[in-house]
C-alpha positions in Angstrom: 70.1 194.3 176.8 71.9 196.4 179.4 75.6 197.1 179.0 77.4 195.1 181.8 81.0 195.6 180.6 83.7 196.6 183.0 85.5 199.8 182.6 88.5 199.3 180.4 90.8 201.0 177.9 89.2 203.3 175.3 89.3 201.7 171.9 90.4 204.9 170.3 93.3 205.0 172.7 94.2 201.4 171.9 94.2 202.2 168.1 96.4 205.3 168.7 98.7 203.0 170.7 99.1 200.8 167.6 99.4 203.7 165.1 101.2 206.4 167.1 104.7 207.2 165.9 106.1 206.9 169.4 104.2 203.8 170.6 103.9 201.8 167.4 107.0 199.7 168.2 106.3 199.2 172.0 104.7 195.8 171.5 104.5 195.0 175.2 102.0 197.8 175.7 100.0 196.5 172.7 99.8 193.1 174.4 98.7 194.6 177.6 96.1 196.8 176.0 94.5 193.9 174.2 94.5 191.8 177.4 92.8 194.7 179.3 90.3 195.0 176.5 89.4 191.3 176.7 89.1 191.5 180.5 86.8 194.5 180.2 84.5 192.7 177.8 84.2 189.3 179.2 80.4 189.3 178.5 81.0 190.3 174.8 81.6 193.4 172.7 78.9 195.9 171.9 77.7 196.0 168.3 78.6 199.7 168.1 82.2 199.0 169.1 82.8 196.3 166.5 84.3 198.6 163.8 87.0 199.7 166.2 87.6 196.1 167.4 87.9 195.1 163.8 90.6 197.8 163.3 92.5 196.5 166.3 92.3 193.0 164.8 93.5 194.1 161.4 96.5 195.9 163.0 97.3 192.8 165.1 97.0 190.5 162.1 99.4 192.8 160.2 102.0 192.6 163.0 101.6 188.9 163.3 102.2 188.5 159.6 105.3 190.6 159.9 106.7 188.1 162.4 105.8 189.6 165.8 104.8 186.3 167.4 104.1 187.9 170.8 100.7 189.0 169.5 99.5 185.4 169.1 98.2 184.9 172.7 96.6 188.3 173.1 94.9 188.1 169.7 93.6 184.6 170.5 92.2 186.0 173.7 90.5 188.7 171.7 89.0 186.2 169.3 87.7 184.2 172.2 86.0 187.3 173.5 84.5 187.9 170.1 83.0 184.4 170.3 80.6 185.7 172.9 77.2 187.1 171.9 77.3 190.7 170.9 75.7 193.3 173.1 72.9 195.7 172.0 73.0 199.1 173.6 69.7 200.1 171.9 66.8 198.2 170.5 67.6 199.2 167.0 71.2 198.1 167.1 70.4 194.7 165.6 68.9 196.4 162.5 71.3 199.3 162.1 74.6 197.7 162.9 74.5 194.3 161.2 77.0 195.5 158.7 79.5 195.8 161.5 79.2 192.1 162.1 79.4 191.2 158.4 82.6 193.3 158.0 84.2 191.7 161.1 83.4 188.2 159.7 85.0 189.1 156.4 88.2 190.2 158.2 88.4 187.0 160.2 88.7 185.1 157.0 92.0 186.8 156.3 93.9 184.5 158.7 93.3 181.4 156.5 95.7 182.7 153.9 99.2 181.3 153.9 101.6 182.8 156.5 99.4 182.9 159.6 100.0 180.8 162.6 97.9 177.6 163.0 97.0 178.6 166.6 95.4 181.8 165.3 93.5 179.9 162.6 92.2 177.5 165.3 91.0 180.4 167.4 89.2 181.9 164.4 87.6 178.5 163.7 86.3 178.4 167.3 84.9 181.9 166.9 83.1 181.1 163.6 81.7 177.9 165.0 80.2 179.7 168.0 78.7 182.4 165.8 77.3 179.9 163.3 75.7 177.8 166.0 74.2 181.0 167.5 76.2 180.5 170.7 74.8 177.0 171.5 71.2 177.8 170.3 71.3 176.0 167.0 67.8 174.5 166.4 67.2 170.9 165.2 66.2 170.1 161.7 62.6 169.3 162.6 62.3 172.7 164.3 63.7 174.5 161.3 61.3 172.7 158.9 58.2 173.0 161.1 58.4 176.6 162.1 56.4 178.9 159.8 58.1 182.0 158.4 55.8 184.4 160.3 56.7 182.8 163.6 60.5 183.2 163.3 60.6 186.8 164.4 61.2 187.0 168.2 62.1 183.3 168.5 65.5 181.8 169.0 65.4 180.8 165.3 65.7 184.5 164.5 69.2 184.8 165.9 70.4 181.6 164.3 69.0 182.5 160.8 70.4 186.1 161.1 73.9 184.8 162.0 74.0 182.4 159.1 72.7 185.1 156.7 75.6 187.2 157.8 78.0 184.4 157.2 76.7 184.1 153.6 76.9 187.8 153.0 80.4 188.1 154.4 81.6 185.3 152.1 83.9 184.0 154.8 83.1 180.5 153.6 85.4 181.0 150.6 88.3 181.8 153.0 87.6 178.8 155.1 87.5 176.5 152.1 90.8 178.0 150.9 92.3 177.3 154.3 91.1 173.8 154.2 92.7 173.2 150.8 96.0 174.6 152.2 95.7 172.4 155.2 95.1 169.3 153.1 98.2 170.1 151.0 100.3 170.5 154.1 98.7 167.5 155.8 97.9 169.5 158.9 95.3 167.1 160.3 94.5 169.3 163.4 93.7 172.3 161.2 91.8 170.1 158.7 89.7 168.8 161.6 88.8 172.3 162.9 88.2 173.8 159.5 85.9 170.8 158.7 84.0 171.4 161.9 83.6 175.1 160.9 82.2 174.2 157.5 79.9 171.6 159.2 78.5 174.3 161.5 77.8 176.3 158.3 76.0 173.4 156.6 72.7 173.2 158.4 70.8 175.6 156.2 70.1 175.2 152.4 71.6 178.7 151.5 74.9 177.9 153.2 75.0 174.5 151.6 74.5 176.0 148.2 77.3 178.4 148.8 79.6 175.6 150.0 78.9 173.6 146.8 79.4 176.6 144.5 82.7 177.5 146.2 84.2 174.0 145.6 83.9 172.3 149.0 83.1 169.0 147.2 86.7 169.0 145.9 88.0 168.5 149.4 85.8 165.6 150.3 87.9 162.7 148.8 91.0 164.0 150.7 89.1 164.3 154.0 87.7 160.8 153.7 91.1 159.1 153.0 92.2 158.8 156.6 90.4 155.7 157.6 87.2 155.0 159.6 88.9 155.5 163.0 90.0 159.0 162.3 87.8 161.8 163.8 87.9 163.7 160.6 86.1 160.9 158.7 82.8 161.2 160.6 82.9 165.0 160.3 83.5 164.9 156.6 80.7 162.3 156.1 78.2 164.5 158.0 79.3 167.6 156.0 78.9 165.7 152.7 75.5 164.4 153.9 74.3 168.0 154.6 75.4 169.3 151.3 73.8 166.5 149.3 70.6 166.7 151.2 70.1 170.5 151.4 71.6 171.7 148.2 69.8 170.3 145.2 72.6 171.2 142.8 75.2 169.2 144.7 74.5 166.0 142.8 74.8 167.8 139.5 78.0 169.5 140.7 79.6 166.1 141.5 79.2 165.1 137.8 80.9 168.3 136.6 84.6 169.2 136.8 85.5 170.7 140.2 88.4 173.1 141.0 91.4 171.2 142.2 93.0 171.7 145.6 95.8 173.7 144.0 93.4 176.1 142.4 91.5 176.5 145.7 94.8 177.3 147.5 95.8 180.1 145.1 92.5 182.0 144.8 90.1 183.7 147.1 87.3 183.8 144.6 84.4 181.4 144.3 81.4 181.3 142.1 78.5 183.7 142.5 76.7 183.4 145.8 72.9 183.7 146.1 71.7 187.1 147.2 74.0 189.2 145.0 76.6 189.3 147.7 80.0 190.6 146.7 82.9 188.2 146.7 85.1 189.8 149.3 88.0 188.1 151.1 91.1 190.1 150.4 92.0 193.3 152.3 91.6 195.6 149.3 87.9 194.7 149.0 87.6 195.1 152.8 89.0 198.6 152.6 86.7 199.4 149.7 83.6 198.4 151.8 84.7 199.7 155.2 86.5 202.9 154.2 89.3 202.2 156.7 92.9 201.2 156.3 93.3 197.5 156.2 95.9 194.8 156.1 97.5 194.6 152.7 97.6 191.2 151.2 100.2 191.8 148.5 102.5 189.5 146.7 104.5 188.6 149.8 101.2 187.4 151.5 101.1 184.6 149.0 104.5 183.2 150.2 104.5 181.1 153.4 106.6 182.4 156.2 109.8 180.5 156.8 108.9 179.0 160.2 105.6 177.4 159.0 106.0 176.5 155.4 107.8 174.1 153.2 108.8 174.4 149.6 106.2 173.9 146.8 107.9 170.6 145.9 107.6 169.4 149.4 103.9 170.1 149.5 103.3 168.1 146.3 105.4 165.2 147.7 103.0 165.0 150.6 100.1 165.3 148.3 101.4 162.3 146.4 101.9 160.4 149.6 98.6 161.0 151.2 96.3 162.0 148.3 97.5 160.1 145.2 94.2 160.5 143.3 94.2 164.3 143.8 97.7 165.1 143.0 97.6 163.5 139.6 95.2 166.1 138.3 96.6 169.2 140.1 98.2 170.7 137.0 94.9 170.8 135.1 93.2 173.0 137.7 90.1 170.8 137.7 89.2 167.3 138.9 86.3 164.9 138.5 85.1 164.3 142.0 82.3 161.7 141.3 84.6 158.8 140.3 87.1 159.6 143.0 84.4 160.0 145.6 82.8 156.7 144.5 86.1 154.8 145.1 86.8 156.5 148.5 83.3 155.9 149.8 83.2 152.3 148.6 86.6 151.6 150.2 85.6 153.3 153.4 82.3 151.4 153.6 83.9 148.0 152.9 86.6 148.6 155.5 84.3 149.6 158.3 81.9 146.8 157.4 84.6 144.2 158.0 86.7 145.7 160.7 84.4 148.1 162.5 82.9 146.6 165.7 82.3 149.6 167.9 79.0 151.4 168.1 80.5 154.5 166.5 81.9 152.3 163.7 78.4 151.0 162.9 77.0 154.5 163.0 79.7 155.7 160.6 79.0 152.7 158.3 75.3 153.6 158.1 76.1 157.2 157.5 78.4 156.3 154.6 75.6 154.3 153.1 73.2 157.2 153.5 75.6 159.5 151.6 76.0 156.8 148.8 72.2 156.6 148.6 72.0 160.3 147.9 74.5 160.1 145.0 73.8 156.7 143.6 70.7 157.9 141.7 72.4 160.9 140.2 74.5 159.3 137.5 74.9 155.8 135.9 78.6 156.6 135.7 78.8 156.9 139.5 76.9 153.6 139.9 79.2 151.9 137.4 82.2 153.2 139.3 80.8 151.9 142.6 80.0 148.6 141.0 83.5 148.2 139.7 84.9 149.1 143.1 82.8 146.3 144.7 80.1 148.3 146.5 77.1 146.4 145.2 78.6 143.0 146.0 78.8 144.0 149.6 75.4 145.7 149.6 73.6 142.7 148.1 75.3 140.3 150.5 74.1 142.3 153.5 70.6 142.8 152.1 70.2 139.1 151.4 71.7 137.8 154.6 70.6 135.6 156.3 67.4 135.0 154.3 69.3 133.8 151.2 73.0 133.8 152.0 75.3 134.2 155.1 76.9 137.5 153.8 80.5 136.2 153.7 83.1 137.3 152.8 81.8 140.9 152.9 80.5 140.8 156.5 80.8 138.5 159.4 77.6 136.5 160.0 77.5 137.3 163.7 77.8 141.1 162.9 74.3 141.2 161.4 72.1 141.2 164.6 68.5 142.3 165.1 69.6 145.6 166.7 68.1 148.8 165.5 71.4 149.9 163.9 71.7 146.7 162.0 68.1 146.9 160.9 68.9 150.4 159.5 71.9 148.9 157.7 69.7 146.2 156.0 67.1 148.8 154.9 69.7 151.1 153.5 71.3 148.3 151.6 68.0 147.3 150.1 67.5 150.9 149.0 70.9 151.3 147.5 70.8 147.9 145.8 67.4 148.7 144.3 68.5 152.1 143.0 71.7 150.6 141.5 69.6 147.9 139.8 67.3 150.5 138.3 70.3 152.7 137.1 72.6 149.9 135.7 71.7 146.6 134.0 74.8 144.9 135.4 73.7 145.6 139.0 70.2 144.3 138.1 71.8 141.0 136.9 73.8 140.8 140.1 70.7 141.4 142.2 68.9 138.6 140.3 71.8 136.2 140.9 72.1 137.1 144.6 68.4 136.3 145.2 67.5 139.9 146.1 63.9 139.6 144.9 63.4 136.3 146.7 64.5 137.9 149.9 62.0 140.8 149.4 59.1 138.4 148.8 59.9 136.5 151.9 59.2 139.5 154.0 55.7 139.8 152.4 54.7 136.2 152.8 52.4 135.9 155.8 52.8 132.1 156.0 56.6 132.2 155.9 58.0 130.8 159.2 61.7 130.9 158.3 63.9 131.8 161.3 65.6 134.5 159.2 62.2 136.3 158.9 60.5 135.7 162.2 63.6 136.7 164.2 62.5 140.4 163.9 60.0 141.8 166.4 56.7 143.2 165.2 57.8 146.8 164.7 61.0 145.9 162.8 59.3 143.3 160.8 56.8 146.1 159.7 59.7 148.4 158.8 61.3 145.6 156.6 57.9 145.0 155.0 57.6 148.6 154.0 61.2 148.5 152.6 60.4 145.4 150.6 57.3 146.9 149.1 59.1 150.1 148.2 61.9 148.1 146.5 59.5 145.7 144.7 57.6 148.7 143.3 60.8 149.8 141.5 62.4 146.4 140.8 59.5 144.2 139.7 58.7 146.0 136.5 62.3 145.4 135.4 62.1 141.6 136.0 58.5 140.6 135.5 59.4 137.0 134.5 61.5 136.5 137.7 58.7 138.1 139.7 56.1 135.7 138.3 58.3 132.6 138.7 58.8 133.4 142.4 55.1 133.6 142.9 55.0 137.4 143.5 51.4 138.0 142.6 49.8 135.3 144.9 52.1 136.4 147.8 51.2 140.0 147.4 47.4 139.4 147.0 47.6 137.2 150.1 49.3 140.0 152.0 46.7 142.5 150.9 43.9 140.3 152.0 45.2 139.6 155.4 47.1 142.8 156.3 45.4 145.4 158.5 48.2 148.1 158.3 46.9 150.8 155.9 50.5 151.9 155.0 51.4 148.4 153.8 48.2 147.9 151.9 48.6 151.2 150.1 52.2 150.5 149.3 51.2 147.1 147.9 48.5 148.7 145.7 51.0 151.2 144.4 53.4 148.4 143.6 50.7 146.6 141.6 49.8 149.9 139.8 53.4 150.3 138.7 53.6 146.7 137.7 50.5 146.8 135.5 51.5 150.1 134.0 54.9 148.7 133.0 53.7 145.3 131.9 50.0 145.4 130.8 49.9 141.6 130.6 50.0 141.6 134.4 46.4 142.8 134.4 45.2 139.4 133.1 47.3 137.6 135.7 45.9 139.8 138.5 42.3 139.1 137.3 42.9 135.4 137.1 44.4 135.4 140.6 41.3 137.0 142.0 42.4 140.6 142.5 39.0 142.1 141.4 36.9 141.1 144.5 39.8 142.1 146.8 39.9 145.6 145.3 36.2 146.0 145.5 36.3 145.0 149.2 38.9 147.6 149.8 36.9 150.3 147.9 33.7 149.7 149.8 35.6 149.4 153.2 34.5 145.8 153.7 37.8 144.8 155.4 38.4 147.9 157.6 37.9 151.6 157.6 40.6 152.4 155.1 41.9 155.9 154.6 41.0 157.9 151.5 44.4 157.5 149.9 44.2 153.7 150.1 40.8 153.5 148.5 42.1 155.9 145.8 45.0 153.5 145.0 42.5 150.6 144.8 40.3 152.5 142.4 43.3 153.5 140.3 44.4 149.8 140.1 40.9 148.7 139.2 40.7 151.3 136.4 44.1 150.3 135.0 43.2 146.6 135.0 40.0 147.3 133.2 41.5 149.7 130.7 44.1 147.2 129.4 42.1 144.0 129.6 38.5 143.5 128.4 38.0 140.4 130.5 38.5 142.3 133.7 35.5 144.4 132.8 33.4 141.2 132.7 35.0 140.2 136.0 34.0 143.6 137.4 30.4 143.0 136.4 30.3 139.4 137.8 31.8 140.6 141.1 29.0 143.1 141.6 31.5 145.9 140.9 29.0 148.1 139.1 26.9 148.5 142.3 30.1 149.4 144.2 31.1 152.0 141.6 27.6 153.5 141.5 27.7 153.8 145.3 31.2 155.4 145.2 29.9 157.9 142.5 27.0 158.8 144.8 29.5 159.4 147.7 31.6 161.5 145.4 28.6 163.7 144.5 28.0 164.3 148.2 31.6 165.5 148.9 32.4 169.0 149.9 32.8 170.9 146.6 35.2 173.5 148.0 38.3 171.7 147.0 38.9 169.0 144.3 39.1 165.4 145.6 41.6 162.8 144.3 39.3 160.1 145.5 36.5 161.5 143.3 38.7 161.7 140.3 39.8 158.0 140.9 36.1 157.1 141.1 35.4 158.8 137.7 38.5 157.0 136.2 37.2 153.6 137.4 33.7 154.3 135.9 35.3 155.5 132.7 37.6 152.5 132.3 35.5 149.8 133.8 31.9 150.6 132.7 31.9 152.9 129.6 33.7 150.6 127.2 31.4 147.6 127.9 27.8 147.8 126.5 26.4 145.4 129.2 28.1 147.4 131.9 26.7 150.6 130.4 23.2 149.2 130.3 23.3 148.2 134.0 24.9 151.5 134.9 22.0 153.4 133.2 19.4 151.3 134.9 21.0 151.9 138.3 20.6 155.7 137.8 24.2 156.1 136.9 23.5 158.9 134.4 21.6 160.9 137.0 24.5 160.5 139.5 27.1 161.5 136.9 25.2 164.7 136.0 24.5 165.5 139.6 28.2 165.1 140.3 29.0 167.4 137.4 26.6 170.0 138.7 27.6 170.0 142.4 31.2 168.9 142.3 34.3 171.0 142.2 35.4 172.7 139.0 38.5 170.5 139.0 36.3 167.5 138.4 34.5 168.8 135.4 37.1 167.9 132.7 37.1 164.2 133.7 33.3 164.1 134.3 32.7 165.6 130.8 35.0 163.0 129.3 33.1 160.2 130.9 29.8 161.8 129.8 30.9 162.2 126.2 32.1 158.6 125.9 28.9 157.4 127.6 26.7 159.3 125.1 28.3 157.5 122.2 25.8 154.8 123.1 22.5 156.1 121.7 20.5 154.3 124.4 21.9 156.7 127.0 20.4 159.8 125.2 16.9 159.5 126.8 18.5 159.4 130.3 20.4 162.6 129.4 17.2 164.4 128.3 15.1 163.2 131.2 17.5 164.3 134.0 16.4 167.2 136.1 18.5 169.0 138.7 17.6 168.5 142.4 18.5 172.2 142.9 16.6 174.1 140.3 15.0 171.5 138.0 17.3 172.5 135.1 18.0 170.0 132.3 21.4 168.5 131.5 21.6 170.7 128.4 21.0 173.8 130.5 23.8 172.6 132.8 26.3 172.2 129.9 25.3 175.6 128.5 26.0 177.2 132.0 29.5 175.5 132.0 30.2 177.0 128.6 29.0 180.4 129.9 31.4 180.3 132.8 34.3 179.9 130.5 32.8 182.7 128.3 33.0 185.0 131.3 36.6 184.2 131.9 37.6 185.0 128.3 35.0 187.5 127.2 34.0 185.6 124.1 30.6 187.3 123.9 29.2 190.7 124.9 25.4 190.7 125.5 25.2 187.3 123.9 27.0 188.2 120.6 30.6 187.3 119.6 33.0 190.0 120.7 36.0 189.0 118.5 35.2 187.9 115.0 38.9 187.4 114.2 39.5 184.8 116.9 36.1 184.1 118.6 37.4 181.6 121.1 40.1 184.0 122.3 37.5 186.7 123.2 38.6 189.9 124.7 41.4 188.3 126.8 39.8 189.7 130.0 37.2 188.8 132.5 33.8 190.5 132.1 33.1 189.9 135.8 35.1 188.7 138.8 35.3 185.0 139.4 37.0 183.8 142.5 40.0 181.6 141.8 40.2 178.1 143.1 43.2 179.0 145.2 41.1 181.1 147.7 40.4 177.9 149.6 44.0 176.8 149.8 44.8 178.9 152.9 45.6 176.4 155.7 46.8 173.5 153.6 50.3 172.0 153.5 52.6 172.7 150.7 52.2 169.2 149.4 48.4 169.4 149.4 48.5 172.7 147.7 50.8 171.3 145.0 48.4 168.4 144.5 45.4 170.7 144.1 47.2 173.0 141.8 48.2 170.0 139.6 44.5 169.0 139.5 43.4 172.4 138.4 46.1 172.7 135.8 45.0 169.4 134.3 41.5 170.8 133.5 42.0 173.9 131.4 39.1 175.8 130.0 39.9 174.7 126.4 39.4 171.1 127.4 36.0 171.8 128.9 34.9 173.7 125.8 35.9 170.8 123.6 34.0 168.3 125.7 30.9 170.4 125.9 30.9 170.6 122.1 31.4 166.8 121.9 28.4 166.1 124.2 26.1 168.4 122.3 27.3 166.9 119.0 26.6 163.4 120.2 23.1 164.4 121.6 22.3 166.3 118.4 22.0 170.1 118.2 18.5 169.6 116.6 17.3 167.7 119.7 17.6 170.6 122.1 14.5 172.6 121.1 13.5 172.8 124.8 16.3 175.2 125.5 15.4 178.9 125.7 16.3 181.3 122.9 19.1 182.8 124.9 20.6 179.3 125.2 20.0 178.7 121.5 22.2 181.8 120.8 25.0 180.1 122.8 24.5 176.9 120.8 25.1 178.9 117.7 28.7 179.4 118.9 29.1 175.9 120.4 28.1 174.3 117.1 30.9 176.0 115.2 33.6 175.3 117.9 35.7 173.1 115.6 35.7 175.6 112.8 36.7 178.4 115.1 39.5 176.2 116.5 40.7 175.7 112.9 40.7 179.5 112.4 42.9 179.8 115.5 45.4 177.4 114.1 45.6 179.5 110.9 46.2 182.6 112.9 48.9 180.8 115.0 50.7 179.6 111.8 50.7 183.1 110.4 52.1 184.5 113.7 54.8 181.9 113.8 55.9 182.8 110.2 56.0 186.5 111.1 57.9 185.9 114.3 60.5 183.7 112.6 60.9 186.0 109.6 59.8 183.4 107.2 57.9 184.2 104.0 55.6 181.3 102.9 55.3 180.5 99.2 52.5 182.0 97.2 50.2 179.0 97.5 50.8 178.8 101.2 50.0 182.5 101.6 46.8 182.0 99.7 45.9 179.0 101.8 46.6 180.9 105.0 44.6 183.9 103.8 41.6 181.8 102.7 41.6 179.8 106.0 41.6 183.0 108.0 39.0 184.7 105.8 36.7 181.7 106.0 37.0 181.6 109.8 36.2 185.3 110.1 33.3 185.0 107.6 31.9 182.2 109.7 32.3 184.2 112.9 30.3 187.1 111.2 27.6 184.7 110.2 27.4 183.3 113.7 27.1 186.9 115.0 24.3 187.6 112.7 22.5 184.4 113.7 23.0 185.2 117.4 21.5 188.7 116.8 18.5 187.2 115.0 17.9 184.8 117.8 18.3 187.4 120.5 16.1 189.9 118.6 13.5 187.3 118.2 13.8 186.6 121.9 13.5 190.3 122.8 10.5 190.5 120.5 8.8 187.6 122.2 9.7 189.0 125.6 8.2 192.3 124.6 5.0 190.7 123.4 4.7 188.7 126.6 5.3 191.8 128.6 2.7 193.8 126.6 0.1 191.0 127.0 0.9 190.8 130.7 0.4 194.5 131.0 -2.9 194.4 129.2 -4.2 191.6 131.3 -3.2 193.5 134.4 -5.1 196.6 133.2 -8.2 194.5 132.5 -8.0 192.9 135.9 -7.8 196.3 137.5 -11.0 197.3 135.6 -12.8 194.2 136.8 -11.7 194.8 140.4 -12.9 198.4 140.2 -16.4 197.4 139.0 -16.7 194.8 141.7 -15.8 197.3 144.4 -18.6 199.6 143.0 -21.3 196.9 143.2 -20.1 195.9 146.6 -20.5 199.4 147.9 -24.1 199.8 146.5 -25.4 196.4 147.7 -23.8 195.5 150.9 -26.7 193.1 151.9 -26.1 189.7 150.5 -29.3 187.9 151.9 -32.2 186.6 149.7 -35.8 188.0 150.0 -37.1 185.1 152.1 -34.2 185.5 154.5 -34.9 189.2 154.7 -38.7 188.6 155.4 -37.9 186.1 158.1 -35.4 188.4 159.7 -37.9 191.2 159.7 -40.6 189.1 161.3 -38.2 188.0 164.1 -37.3 191.6 164.6 -40.9 192.7 165.0 -41.6 189.8 167.4 -38.6 190.8 169.4 -39.8 194.4 169.7 -43.3 193.3 170.6 -42.1 191.2 173.4 -39.7 193.8 174.7 -42.6 196.1 175.6 -44.2 193.7 178.2 -43.2 193.0 181.8 -41.1 189.9 181.6 -41.9 187.0 183.9 -41.0 183.4 183.8 -44.5 182.3 183.0 -44.8 184.8 180.3 -41.6 183.6 178.8 -42.9 180.0 179.0 -46.2 181.0 177.4 -44.5 182.9 174.6 -42.3 180.0 174.0 -45.2 177.6 173.8 -47.1 180.0 171.5 -44.1 180.2 169.2 -43.8 176.4 169.1 -47.5 175.9 168.3 -47.4 178.5 165.6 -44.4 176.8 164.0 -46.3 173.5 164.1 -49.3 175.1 162.4 -47.0 176.6 159.8 -45.4 173.2 159.1 
């Protein structure tokens, strides 16, 4: 960026003017030089000039602190000039000179110490706000979340993120919080407002919010919220608290811990450690240590307020007692518990604005307060209990249930609850807060039951309900309320099953699922039923009796509509859960033609792209496992419908993440002896391999990952299953296909892969072979038989690993077992190692026999090849000596025709001669015949 500054005073000359022995006391010249400096840099200061500008600021602050009030207006002008974007003289300035900005920010925090003029502090607040907002270019939350990290460079986000990083590194936040605590003690509402705005401008990034929480900003919140809903400070404090609770995960935990009191915040510049290993620097000694220049000294007299701006310490505490009674009671201890105090303040604020607030901004503030409460209400039962004792949940339940069940009085005026968007938001927030409180505290649950909260929720799910309180909403808002009701019932119904049944919740929900065409609502309803059956297994019988099975099968096979994959997955999960806890539901599944549906879904799962694991495929396997395998009649029909073939094909072609579940289903299915012929008869559509070959290959894949065998023989006779702890060949990890997926999808896929470790697959392969019978696999090759030698002893090897683990634990903990225990450990380990050596010998014998057979076959093949070559050589010899392949009669006839041809060729050829010769030949042929 080009340097467009006007010609002005040299910064070195200005500094000499301040420090020179002859001009140090000519303050009018100082004022004028600062004014000229500001006029010459109306577009902003250069990054390279910031160290000298900082020195001018430090000298000016020192003179202001000493009582020279004439510097106030020039310094404020200088601060306003510093609020402009900094100018780069070279392209590398932004990389090389960022430390200049960080040091300048650190010095600006000095003015929030006691003894500086309020006007100066307000000017610094304005400068910091401009800098934090990137001079009006602060992006929205959606833009921050949606922009990938590699796209930040060169965009407007880069400037915003860089500025906020410098704010964190300069640790100016600590000074601002200290100034806020002093302003609260002095009841300076103008300064409190501007300092809160400054902290709010810092609070739009997670790193800044974590720093705010760690430095004790939460301690100031109760005081900032105590001025009533009409005060401008209240809305700013609510938004600041919202940002901290939303963007700093530790904010909820910090609320439950003792926080520094306002008095302790006033008397210290130090906060807790800040992310990024940033030094905690706010006083002038640390500034001097980092910058290497003389700085303003904040000595003991800096801690005493100047006479014109401060009161005595007793006067400050009297104002604390008048305006902040709950804070001043705990000042002497140095710490306060913010959660209970905050609960009272937020509850009082919400109830007040609920009754008295009629303006649009009042309603917006009311909703924002409830959002903040919803962030904190699930953090601690103590916080919920405090809110309940303060009357929060009485008001929340009244709003949630009005006008469906009650009129909302006396907590809210009936005419205040309209169908506007902002009142709809209030109703949904109240439902969320009431539901969370009922889950956290039994007293709130009882209050919700008495208020008719669950009845109100079910009314919004009932399609035939024509109550004016329900139909008054338009279609979009009715859909939003239905989503809220489903979410609340998902959490609340398992805690009050009897009430849920008495209100007819199951028929209402099944009717909604049968008639609803909104996939989001259907999926939420299925998730609600899943949670309900998981919490109360007896609900499976109720759902089966009410006809849930045919409905679920219709959803699974997309008979109602083209449902998304997640919805069909939820239906399959509910079906599996109902069948797993209730045997009668397995019969209902069979009578409802559910086996055919599940077989079709298994065929579809086998045809899916195997690149990534599929949650729908896992849900299908779970439904087969729970609905078919435990019932002998279902198993018989499943086998007749080629279910075993589909399961083995899915195991062969599906993703590796499906194998653990598929092997579990296969093992349980093979517990029925009638399924064994289907297992042996299966042949792969790819390479015609058998099921036993398929399982051996699965074992070999895990063998490659661990190095359990080398050339077919155990590599580690001490712990065979551990192998060499290294890969014998490279196997691509599953994560190679995760490239363009969202973070949520990557987390789901990673969870699937973590749920199918190799140890689980080894155990299931062993179980399948054990059920089939190791002696019934004679059709396997000798190489595979060598693998079976190890598979057969899997359990014994696993026991040996347990002995080794026990021995290692004793050694690590320094414990010496008793003599019998040592003998038992030694014998267990010795037996395991002896068995491993025996398996090694058996594998060698099998492999040697295999090599011998291969050698014999190769020798026989070579001999046959040599014999064939001899036969071919003799044939070629005879063919060369006798090229004529005609018989003697054929040779005689050919010779006769040749002679006749030569005889005729010596005559003059005429047409008549030709005819005569032709007739002669014909007559001769007749004679011969």
